[in-house]
C-alpha positions, 0 to 999 in steps of 0.5 A: 516523505509522505507518510506512506513512504515513511512507512515504506522505508521502515519495511524495507530497511528493518525486514532483510527481504521485502516483496511489494505485491497484489495480493498475499502469498497464499494468493497472489492477484495478479500473474507477475506477483505469483511468479515472484513469489515462486521464484522467492520460494524456489530460493530459500533463503530468509524470511519474506515479508510481503506487502499487500498493495491491494489493501493500501492504497497509500503504500500502492501509490508509495512504492512507485514513487519510493522505488522510483519504479511504475509497476508492482512486484517491487522486490527489496533485499536490505533496504536496496531495490531489486526490480520487478519481476521481469528483473527478478526472473532475469536474475533467478535464470542466471543464479544472481537472485539466489546469491543476493537472498543467501548474502541477506541470510547472514 
């Protein structure tokens, strides 16, 4: 495991909800990241730990191989990869994302 993947593993296993995104929750730097933040805020749930991949090129590359997912944003709940913004949108519309976040709180 690379240093970046070690850091990623530490982040996703010590925080209940982690979103790797472009930008910050206050200033998302792409529409998909902005959409992901809006959905997570609408769901409530536990506190959200975010990582700005634009600020750390090693994490930006490392997260793609860590989750075996080519795009960002990437959502992890309780150490498990959930998906990118399209999967999040589907889960949100079906009420599944809200349930996962509520379960992560307990």
